[in-house]
C-alpha positions in Angstrom: 81.1 109.4 90.3 84.2 107.8 91.9 87.6 109.6 93.2 91.2 108.9 94.1 91.7 109.2 97.3 95.1 109.3 98.5 98.1 108.9 95.7 101.1 106.4 97.9 104.3 107.4 97.5 105.4 103.4 98.0 105.9 101.6 95.6 105.1 97.8 95.6 107.0 95.2 94.1 104.9 92.4 92.6 105.6 88.2 92.7 107.2 89.0 88.6 109.4 92.0 89.9 106.9 94.6 88.6 106.8 97.4 90.0 103.3 99.0 91.1 102.4 102.6 92.1 99.1 102.0 94.3 96.6 104.9 95.3 93.2 104.4 97.5 89.7 105.2 95.1 85.9 105.1 96.4 82.6 106.0 95.4 79.5 105.6 96.5 77.7 102.5 95.7 74.3 101.8 94.3 72.8 100.8 98.4 74.0 104.6 98.9 77.2 103.8 100.9 80.6 104.5 99.8 82.9 101.8 98.3 86.6 101.9 98.8 89.2 99.2 96.4 93.0 99.9 95.7 94.2 100.5 92.2 97.9 100.0 90.7 99.8 101.4 87.8 102.9 99.7 86.3 105.9 102.6 87.1 106.7 101.6 83.3 102.4 103.3 82.4 101.8 99.7 80.7 99.3 97.7 83.3 96.6 98.5 85.7 94.7 96.4 87.9 92.4 96.9 91.0 91.3 95.1 93.8 87.3 94.3 94.1 85.6 96.5 97.0 88.2 96.7 99.9 85.4 98.4 102.5 82.1 99.8 102.5 81.8 102.9 104.5 78.5 105.0 105.9 80.6 108.3 104.4 83.1 109.5 102.1 85.1 110.6 105.8 85.1 107.6 107.3 86.3 106.5 103.5 89.2 109.0 103.6 89.9 107.7 106.9 90.1 104.0 106.2 92.2 104.9 103.1 94.7 106.9 105.0 95.1 104.6 108.0 96.6 102.1 104.8 99.8 100.2 105.6 102.6 99.0 103.5 101.8 95.0 104.3 98.2 95.7 103.4 99.0 97.4 99.9 100.7 94.1 99.3 98.6 92.2 100.2 96.3 93.9 97.9 98.0 93.9 95.0 98.6 90.0 95.3 94.4 90.4 95.4 94.2 92.5 92.1 96.9 90.4 90.1 94.4 87.2 91.1 91.0 88.3 90.1 90.4 88.0 86.3 90.9 92.3 85.3 88.0 94.6 85.7 87.9 98.2 84.6 88.4 100.6 86.7 85.9 103.9 87.1 88.8 106.2 85.5 89.9 103.0 82.6 85.2 103.8 81.9 86.1 107.4 82.3 88.6 107.8 79.0 86.8 105.6 76.9 
């Protein structure tokens, strides 16, 4: 089961001018470790993208620590990665189905 670890106050502007709100998410992977990724929602609510796994940590506390240390520059790079990769539904998309 996945969860939102951090909702960031930052707004990230994409290459086409779209404004995105990021949040760090994570959950237990099949191997028992905790994996984290970044989800982005366009501020107009019409688009959602996410990165592939950004980190893998031994427990939830370490994953939450990773998430709280993410910087604006890191989030900008993560948005670029999310926009470049093929769209995968986020775990929250799957729960809404």
